[in-house]
N, C-alpha and C positions, 0 to 999 in steps of 0.2 A: 291473763294468758298470752294476749297478742304481745304484751311487753316483754314477757319473758321468753317467747319464741327466738330462735336464731335469726340474725338480720337477714339472711337469704328468705326466710320463710315469711318475713312480717309484712312484705307487700303483699303476698298471696293471701295471707289472713285478713289484711285491711282490705281486700276486694269484697268480703263479707260484710252484710249490715252490722252496725255497732249495737249491742245491748241496749236496751232502754227498760228492762224489766228486772225482775227479782234476779240477783246473782248468786248462784248456790256454792261459790268457792270462795277462797280469801286470796292474798297475795302469796301465803306460803303453801296453800293448797288448792290451785286453781281448779276450776270446774266450768260447768256450763252456766250459761245465764239466758233468761227470757229476752225475745224479741217480739214485741207486738205494733203492729203499724197496718193501717188501711190503705188500700190503693183503689185506683179505678182501670179498668182494661176496655178501651173504647173499640169499637167495631164497627164496621160498615159494609152495606149490601145495595147495590143499585141494580135496577133491571130495565134495561129499554128492549123493546121489540117494535117491528114493523112487519105489518101484514098487507099483502097485496094480493087481489083476486081478480082476475079477467076472463072474459069471455070472448075469444077472438072469432069464432063462428058457432052457429047453433050446435054443432058436434065436436067443438074442440074448445077447452078450456084450460088455463093454467092458473098458477099461484106461486107466490115468492114469499119466504118467512126469512126474517133476520132477527137476532138476538144476541144482546151484549150484557152480560153480566159482571162487572166488577166487584170486587169484595176485599176487604182488609180487615185485619184483628191484631190485636196485641196480646200477648203473654207475657206472664213474669213467673219467674222463680227465684226468689230473693232479690239479688242485685241484677241477675238477667233479664234483660228485656228483648223479646223476640217480635218482629214485625212480620206478619203472614200477611201474603198479598197473592190473590189469584184473580185472573182475567179470562172470561169464557165468551167466544164468540161462536155462533153457528148460522149457517147458512143452508136453506133447503127450497127447492124449486120443483115444479112438477106439472105434467101435463096429462089431461085425461081427454082420450078422444072416443066419440061413438063412432064405431064401425057397421058396416052392413050385415043384417042378420041379427041384429042386437048383440052383437060382438062389441068387446071395450078393450082399451088398451090404456095402461096407466103408467107413467114413465115418472121415476123420483131421483133426484140427485141431491146429495146432502154433503155438507164439509162443516167440521166443526174444530176449533182449536183451541187450546189454554195453555196459558203461561203461569207457573205458580212459583213463589219465592219464600223462604224462611231465614231471615237474617237476624241473628243474635248479637247483643253487645252487653257489655257491663257498663253500669250506671251509677251514680251517687245516691241510689236509693237506701234509706235508712241511714245516712252518714257513711256508706262504702266509698272506698277510694278506688276508682276503676283503674284498671291496667289494661295493656294488650296482652291478653292471655294467651292468643295464638302464636304472638310472636315469642313471647317468655317460653313457650313450649316449642317453638321450632316448627311450627307447622303452617306459618302465615303465608310462605311463598307457594301454598297449594291451591288449587281451584276450588276445592270445597275442604276448606279446613275445619276439624273440630276438635275442641281441647276441654277438658274438665279437671276440676279439682274436687275431691272428694275426702271428705272428713270421716273417718270412722271410728266410733268408740263403742267396744264390745259391751254388751248387756245394755246398751243405751239406745243406739241407732247411728245414722248417717246423715251427712248433708252434702250436697254436690252443687258446684257451679260448673254448668256445661254451655259453652258457647259455640254455635254452630252456623255453618252458612250452606244453604242448599239450594238448589234451581231445578226446576224440572219443565218439560214441554209436552204437551200432547196434541196429537194430530189425528183425525179421523175422516176417512172417505167412504161413503156409502152409496151406490147406485143400485135400484132395483127397476125391472120391467117387468109387467105382468100382462098378459094375455088372457081375457076371460071370454068364455062362450058358452051358450046353452047346448045341451043334449038331452032331449026330452025332459025328463021330469029331475034332471041333474043340471049343475051348474060346474064345469069345467074350468080350471086355471092353469095356466102354463107360465114360467117366467124364469128370470135370472135375479140373482142377489149378490152383489159384491161389495165386501167390507175389507177396508184396511185400516189397520190403526199402528201409529208409531208413538213412541215415548222416549224419545231420546234424553238422555242425560246433558243438561247445561250447565256448566261447561262440561266437554265430555273427559272427565276426569274422576278415578276414584276419589272417596272420602278418605283423606288423611285424618286419621284420630288418634290423639294422645291424653291418656289418663293418668293423672298424679294422684296416688294414696298417700295422703299427707301423714295420717295419724293413725295408729293402732290403739293407742291407749294414751290417756293425758300425760304421765309421766314420760312415755315414750316420746311422745311429740315435743315435749319441751326438751330434751336430750336430744332431738334431730337424730333418732336412731331409727 
């Protein structure tokens, strides 16, 4: 079927892995064929943390916490391999003071940030011949390009190669201050809680997506209609 397709479509078809199993068609009546191959998907998660506690005076103590968790994972859909990465960092500091009359005051400040990305590309998995699909579909000049080739066969199913690039950032600030005091048989608390979250898209641009549906049926595909 690859050889009988028009020249303009052969490069796109060759981006798919080559058949290595039973062929259900012939040269005169091309059809689908089996593809069977094993693969590995490596992933990694690391975690580092730092804890510091200190008593400044008998009535004033403080702490500091730091955490860093980078992770990476690989996903695959046929000849499209995607590398996903995420780095998360967090900082937390606090002070606890004992005031007169069994009153206490607790102050906490925290900051967390994350950077994540998912970058896909075509490779030679299963004998595929990779192409620059984003350039072929005219979306490579965008900050967040996404391109897809979809093969659709009625009553049989569909197959898709989708290559995308996406990045994101997350920022969070949190400040709390709590004052506690006894009142008879009760314990009263007053305080403030400030939370700010940001998640800007990086780069600051909408996704440019282009999908090409090549085939609606086997005879139609070979005629490029």
